[in-house]
N, C-alpha and C positions, 0 to 999 in steps of 0.2 A: 589606588583606583584601577590601575591597569590589571592587577592580579584578579580582580573580580571578572573582568572581561575575558581574561585568558580562560578562566574556568567556564564561563558562558560559552565561549567558542568550542571548547572541548565537549560540552554537553550537546551542542548543536550537531556534532559529528555522530551522535548515536543513531540518527535517522538518515537513511538514504532516500532520495526523492525520485519517484517514478510515477508514471501515469498510466491509466487504462483508458483507451479511447472509447467513446460511446458512439454508436451509429446514429446517423441523422441524414435522411434522404440520400441513401447511398446507391439508389437505382435510377436509371434513366429509362423513361417510357416514352416512346415516339409513336404517335398514331397519325395515320395519313391515308388519304385516297388520292384520286387524280387532281382534286381541286383544293383540298384542305390539309392542313398540317398542324399538329399539336404536340408540343414537347413538354412533359411534366417530370417531376422527380417524386419518387416514392421510397418507401422503406420495406426492404425484404424481411420476411420472417426468418429468424435464425433457426426455427424448427423445420423449415422447409428445405428443399434442395438448394444449395448455394448457387446463386445466379452467376457467380464467377466461373463456375464449371458448366453451367447450363444456360447460357445466353440464348435468347430466342431471336434469331436473325430476321424472320418474317413469319407471321402467322395471322390467320383471320381473327378479328376481334368479334366475339360472339356475345350478344346480350339479348335475352327474350323481351324485346321491346313491348310486345302486346301480351306478355304473360302476366300471371297474377303476382301479388306481392311476395308470396312464398317462392315462386319460380324465379322472380327477379332477385330475390335474396339468396337463391341457391340453397333453400332449406329442404325442399322435397320435390320429387317429380319434375326435375328440370328437363324440358324437351331437348333432344339433341339438335344440332344445327342443320342436319340433313346434308352434310358435305363430307367428302373424304379428305379434305385439306386439314392440316393441323390448325388448331384454333386455341385461343386463350379465352376462358370464361370470365365475364364481368359479373360480379355479384355485389349487390348493395349490402351494407352493414345492417345488422339487426335481424330479428326474427328467429335466429338460432345461433348456435355457437360457431366460431370460426372452423372448428374441426368438422362440423357437419357440412359446411360449405365445401371443404376440401374433398370429403367423401363423395359428394354429389358430382363435383367436377371430374374426379378421377373415374367415376362410374360411366360418364358419357364420353370419356376419351380426351379430355382437355390436356394440353401440354403446359398449362399455367393458369393461375387465378389472379385476377385484379379485383381487390376488395375496395369498394368506394365508401368512404366515410360519409355519413348522412347527418344532417342537422336533426332530423327526427329521432335518431338513435342517441342523441346527446341530451334530449329533453325528458323531463318527467312525464309519465303517462297522463294525458289529459290536460297538460299545461304547457306554457311557453317558457317555463323556468328551467335552466340547465340542471340536469340531474347530478352531475359531478362538479362541485364548485372549483375543483382544481383544473377543469378544462378551460376556465377563463381567468384572466388576470386584470383586475380593475386598476392596478397601478400603471399598466401600459396605456390604457385609455378607458374612459367611462363617460357616460352621458345618459340623460333620461330619454334622449332621442336616438334611435338606432342609426339613422343616416349620419348624424353628427359623430357618433362613435366610430363608425366605419370609415369616415373621411379624415379622422384624426391621424396625423402622421406618426404618432407614437404607437399605432396598432399595426404591426407588420403583416398580419393576416388579412387586414381590411374586412374583418368579419366579426360581428358582435352578437352576443346572446344575452338573454335576460337573467340577472342574478336573483338570489332569494331576497335581496333588498330592493327589488323592482327597479334596478338600474342596469342599463346595457353596458357590458364590459367586453373587452377585447378577447376574442377566442385565441387561446394559446394553442396554435395549430401545429405544435411540434409532433412529428411522426414518431410513434413508439413501436417497439417490437410487438409482434402479434403472438401471444402464446396459443399454440394449437394443442388443445387438451382432449384426451379420451379417458373418460371415467376417472378424472383426477390426476392422470399421469401425462407427462409430456409425450406427444406423438413422436415416434422415432422412425416410422417407416413411410413418411411422406415422400412421394416420388416425383413431385412437380414443384417448381418454384412458386412462391406466394408473395405478392406485393400489395402493400397497403397504401392507399392514396388519400391525401388530405381532403377536408370538406370543400375548400375553395377549388381545388383541382377537380374534384369529383363532379361539381356542377358543370365544368367545361367539358368533361368527358361525356356526361349524359346529354348535353346539348348537341354535341357532335354525333352521338349515336342516334339521336332522334331526327337528325337532318339528312342522313344518308343511309343507304342500305348495306353498303360493303366498306369495311374499314380494315386496314392492316396494322399490326402492332409489332414494334421492335423493342425488346427488353434487354438491357445490358447493365453491367456494373458501371457505376459512375467513375470516371477516370480520375486517378490521383497520380501525382508525380512524387514518389518517395524521395527523390533527390532534388527537391525544390529548394528554394532559398532558405527555408527553415533549417534544414540539416546542415547547410554550409555555415549559417550563422552560428549554430551550436558548435560546430567543429572549430571555427576560427575564434569564437569567443572563449571556448575552453582553453585553447592553446595560448592565445595572447594574454588572457588574464593570468594563467599559471606562470607564464614567462615573465610578465611585467611585475606581478606581485612578488615573485622570487627575486627579481632584479632589484626591486625597491627594498626588500628586506635586508640586503647586504650593503646598503649605502655607506655605513660607517667604514667597512673594510675597503670598499671601492674608492673612497675619498683618499686613501693612502697611496694608491697606485694609478689613479686615473690620468695623472700627468704623462704616463708612459705612452699612451696613444693620443695624447693631446685633448684633454677634456674641454668642456665648454667654459666660456668666460666666467659663468657663475660658479662653476665647480672650482676653478683656479682661485677665485677670490675667497673661497671658503675652506681651502685645504690648509691644514695646520702645519707649522714648521716642524713640529715634533709629534711623534705618535705616542699616545698615552700608554704607559706600562711598557715602553720600548727602550732598549739600551742603545739603539742606533738612531742617530739624527739624520733625517733625510733632507737633502738639499732641494727644497721646492722653490720655485720662483715666486716672489711676492707680487701681489696685484699692483698695477700701476694706476694711480689716481691722477686726475688732471689738476686737482688742487687739494688743500688740506681739508676743506669742508667735505669733499667727496670721500676722502679717506675716513673721516669720522662716520659718515653715513654707511660706508662699506663695512667698517669694523663693527658697528652696532648690529647691522643685519647679519653679518657673519657670526657674531657671538651667539645670537639667538638661534640661528639655523644649525650651528654645530652642536649645540647642546640638546637639540630637539629629541634625537633618538635616545639620549641618555635618560630622559624622563620615562621611557617605556621599559618597564621591568621585563627582563628576559629569563626564561627557564631553559636550562640545558636538559634535554630529554635523554635519560639513560635507558639501557635495554630493559632493566627491571621495571622502570616507570612506564615504558611503552607497553610491556606485557600486562601490567596492572591496568593500563588504560583499556586494553582489549577486554579484560575481564569485566571492568566497569561498564563498558559499552554493551557487552553481551547481556549483563544483568539488567541494564537500563532498557534495552530493546525488548527483552522478554517481559519486563514489567509494563512497558507501554503497550505491548501486544494484548495483555489482559485488560489494561485500563481502557483502551479504545473500544473494547467490546461493550462496555457499559457507559462510558462517557466519551464518545469519539469527538464530538464537537468541542467539548470543554477542554480535553487534552490538547487538541490541535490549536485551539485559541490560546491556551497557556504558552505553547511554543511560539506562536505568533507574537505574543507580548514580549517574551524573552528575546526573540530575534530583533524586535523593534528597539528594545532598550540597548542591546549590543550595537545596533546600527547607529544610534545617536552618537555614541562615543567614537566608534571607528570612522564614521563619515566625517565627523568634525575634525578628528586628529589627522587623517590622511588626505582629505580632499579640501574642505572648506577653509580650515585655518591656514594652510599654505596658500590657498587662493587669495584670501583677504590680505595676508601678509605681503603678497606680491602686488596686488592692485591698489591697496590703500597707500596714501602718502605716508612716508616714514614718521613725521611728527604726529600723525593721527593713529596709524596702525600700531606703532610701538609704544604708545602712551600707556603707562602702567596704572591700572585702576586699583584703588584702595578698597579691597574687599576682605572678607573674613578669612580665617585660617582654613575653613572648609573649602572655600572657593580656590584657595591656593593649593590645597591638597588635590582637589579635583583636576585642576589644570596642570599640576605638576610643577608649580613655581609661581613666579610673578604672573598676574592676570593682565594681559594686554588687550587692547581694543579688538585686534583681529581674532583673539581667542573667543571673545564674547560673540562677535559676529558669526564666527564659524559654528559655535554651539547653537545659537538661535536659529540659524538657517537649517542645520541638521535636525534639530528638534521639530521645526515646522514641517519639513519634508516627511519625517517619520510619522507625524500625526496625520498628514494628508494621506500617506500610504495606508495607515491603519484604518482610516475612515472609508476610503475608497478602494480598499484592497480587492474587492470583488469586480471592480471595473477593469475592462481589458487594457485601458490606456496606461495603467500604472506599472506595467511591466518594466518600463525604463527605470523607474525609481527602485524597484526591487533588485534589478541587476546592479544598480549603483551601490545599494547597500551590501549585496553579496560580494561585490568587488572589494569594497572597503573592509569587510569582515575577513576576506581571504588575506588581504595585506596585513591586517592586525594579527591574524594567527601566525603567519609566516615570519613576521617581525618579532613575535613574542616567543615562539617555541624554536629552540635551536637543536640541531643534531651536530655533534662534534666528532662522531666516529662512524665510519662506514658499517662496522659490525652492528651498531645499534640501528642504523637506517635499514639494513638488510632484514634483520629479524622483526622489526616493527612493521615494515611494509608487508613482509611475508605473512605475518600474523593477521594483519587486516585483510589480506587477500583471502586467507582461509576463513576468517570471520564472515566476510561478505558471501563467499561461496556457500558456506554452511547455512547461513540464515536465509539465503534465497532458494537454494536447490535441495538441501538436505532436510530442512525442517518440515517440508510436506510429507515426509515419511512418517512423522510423528503426529499423533492426534487425528484430526479430520482432514488431513491433506492440505492444510493452509500454509503458505509461505509466510513466515513471521515477518520478514522484511517487507514484502509486498502489502501485507495486511496493515502494517503500521504506516507505510508510505502513502497508502491510498485511504487512510482513515479520514473522517470528517466530510465524507461525501454528502452532498445536499439531498434533500428528499421533500416530498409533499405528502401531507396526510389530511384527511377530512376530519373536521372537529366532530365532537359527539352529537351535536345538534344537526349534523348533515347539511349545514348552510354555509360554512366557511371553509377555506383551505388554509392550512398552516404550512407555509413554505420556509424551509431552512436552507440557506445558501451554502454552497460547498466551501469548507475551510481547507485550503490547500497548505500542505507543509511549505514553509517559506524559504527553506535553505536551498534555494534553486537559482539557476540562471534560466531565463525564459526567452524563447524566440517565437514570435507569432507565426502561425500557419497561414499560408497564402491560398489555400484551397477551400472547398465548401465546408470542410469539417470544422473550421475555426479552431479556437483554442490555441494551445502553445506546445511547442517542443520543449523538453526539459533537460537540464543537466544539473545533477546534484552537486552541492557545494563540497561535499566530501571528496568528489572526484577531482576537485581543484586543489584542496588543502593538502591531502596526503601525498600525492605526487609532487606538489609544490614544496612540501617539506624536504623532500629528497633533492629536488632541483636547487633549493637554496643551499643545501650542503654542497652540492656540486659547484656552485658559484664560489663558495668560500675556498674550496679546493683549488679552483682556477686562480684565485687571487694569491693564495699562498705559493702556488707554483710560480706565479709571476714574480713574487717577492723573493723567492728562494732559488729557483733553478734556471728559469728562462733568462732573468735579468739579475746579474750578480750583485749582491748587496754591497760588496766592497767598492764596486764601481760607482754605485749611487752615492755612497758616502763621500767619495773623492770627487764627486760632481763630474765624473768622466762620461756619464751617460746623459747627454744633452737632451733638453726638452724639445719635442717636435714643434715645428713652426705652425702646424695645423693638424687637423684630425687625420690620423694614420690608420686606415682601415685594416691594413695587413697586421699591424700590431694588435689592434682591437680583436680581430678574429683569433690571433695566436694566443692572446691572453685567455680568451674564453674557449679554451681547447675542448673542454667537456660540455660546457653549457649548451652550445648550439646543437650538437648531435643528440643530446638527451632530449632537448625540446622537440627536435624533429621526430625522435622515437615516440614521444608523447602524442604528437600530431597523428602519426600513422596508427598508433594503437587506438586512439579515439575514433579515427576513421573506420578501423576494423570493428570497433564496438557498434558504431552506428549502422554499419553494413549488416552485422549480425542481427540487430533489431529489425532492420528493414526486411531482411529475408526470413524473419521469424524463426531463427534457429531456436530449438527447444532443448532443455536439459531437465529431465524428470517432469516433463509437461509444463514447465515454466518458460514463457517466451521472453520475458524481460532479462536482458543480459547486463549484469553489473559491470561497470567499466573497469573496476580495479583488477579484475582477473586478466585483463589485457594490458592495462597501463603499468602495473607493477613489474611484470616480467620484461616489458619493453624498456622501461627506464633503467631498471637495475642491470639488465643484460647489456645494454649499450655501454653503460659506464664501466662495467666489469671487463668487457672485451677491450675497450680502449685503454683502460688502466693496466690490464695485463700486457697489452702490446708495448706499453711504455715501461714495463717492469716496476709499476708503482702500486699495484693492487695490494700487495702484502703490507705496504706502509700504511695505507688508509684503513686496512682491516685491523692492524695492530695498534696504531697510535691515534690519539686524539689530535685534532687540528692544532691545538696550542703547542704540542710537542714537535710539530713540523714547522713551527714558525721560527724563522732565524732570529727574531728579536727576543726569543725566550731563552733563558740561560740553560734550560734542559737540552735544547738543541746543541749547544756548544759541548755539553758533557757527553752527548751521544754522537759527536761529530763523525767518528769513524763508522758508526753503524748507519747513520742516516745519510750524511752527505758524502761519504766515501764509498763503501761497498754497495750501498743502496741507491746511489745516484742514478736517476732515471735514464733510460736509453734515449738516444736521439738528441741529447743536449751536449754540445761541444763548444770549444772556444770559437770555432767558425760561426756557430749560431749567434754567439754573443757579439761578434764583430758585425754580423749582418744586422742585428738589432741596433747596434750603434749607428750604422749607416742609415737605417730606416729613420731613426730619430732626427738625424741631420737633414734628411730629405723632406720629411713631413709628408704631405699629400702630393 
């Protein structure tokens, strides 16, 4: 069963997850005189001059109150304000194109245009029925009475219009970009900023214009803090998930040596007296039980816990297999690039289903089964159920009560996520699933040689760089990676009878960690699961190196065999940090590289016109470089490049055959008899 999910996790790596932000009320408009003040939010036209570079600090707000409909709509013959002061022209929507309004505004010397959306421009000629059915959403609020509809708390705009079914529905007052067109082509020489105001805010502006003769307007870009909590959540989530998932993946190796720094009480109770496939008997202290019943309980729990990771089939990734994986990923990504052109929603939904199936098993295995094994009473949780062979194969052995509970909870949560995946509140569930999938991948795929890790990560770096930045040179300038990552975008379309709106919600690639934004834009900040798994694969290897060093060089095997290396009386932080010599620096390098990636995206650095910066082009050099520098300093790099980890294990007979090469001439720098004596003293002292 595990092999199927290993393949699934590899397939999920074919897609990198990124996002393209959509504008929504990104402009602040302040209108005031001596007695009144109005602050509203509008949407600037991307065809106009960017407000970011052309903010209007103060200008007269001009509107021909007594003018004709064409003059108030800025369609023709707009009278100038008769003042030498700078002014912003107010124009009602309708009567002519947006482009014509801009021409008239520039002709009379306006420094900006404020276009007011109008209810009349949304209705069919000669009726009260809305012209575009996509302008209203009856699912938000609907009623046969307009007042009742507008008072409904489900209608955020508090504004309702009549649908073709003669039912009042909530106005979807989302601000949209204003296309400024001249003879069918986008206008490129607009010299003033253009801001579009919603229907509800337009009524307030007109009321203020009719109540006083002189108003001043201030137009600026809506403030955002790029370094808000979202970015920090992404940064720490990525680092902590990578570190914890890697740490969890090497639990079997850690169980052999965790006594060195004084492991937890549970860890001591579960450590084995002998190491499987080992020629060396390690002298571990046995757990102390208060009575015989307690010993029986501990042994039963210990047996089940110790064999847990043995049920998870593992694959040792070779250099050839890693390069084949790159080729498969490239072919899969290109295939998806063409598939999403014709069936974007269907393709993304298929990946969503695949992700959900994988999450059921990984979440059950790594989160809920251990949880129920811990909280349920032993007579209940460890009770063996008599189920069929298929169930035994699925659960990897005897099916106990905590296995079934864990599976049912995982299945329920995945179904909830699948049904409500478009709701913003389910981001916590998606992060939980992505976390468990990362643990599954790192516990399943093993790197046993630094040479393999180096070439595989370097190949993925080149793959990411090529698919994001080089592919726009081919075809029509589209980045293959970004096109696939942003596939499944939602859309609205009017049905053929022009009376209904067909809305398709956005299907987002699910291989993500999400962090909610805390500003007006809403939505989420994203971190791709591949940016956790691939560096985590290397960090898992680094941890195995640390534990082999602890078992081989830092703490002499012969001393452990003779029980001369006494167990600490408590947790020894110095020994814990010394054992994890490579692990913590590489994790810090990951943190700094991810911080650099986020900074590059915040400051919108571009390569070949592409603003999205793939994290791997920073994470891979940082992690590999840190390890290589530290290993070279210890004179160990050539060992990790040349040998697999098993050949560096002192419990393997190959080590004894190559003793002169590995433990003699190649003995790492900085390890001496004095170090071993210090370690012995540390163990006696404890904390």
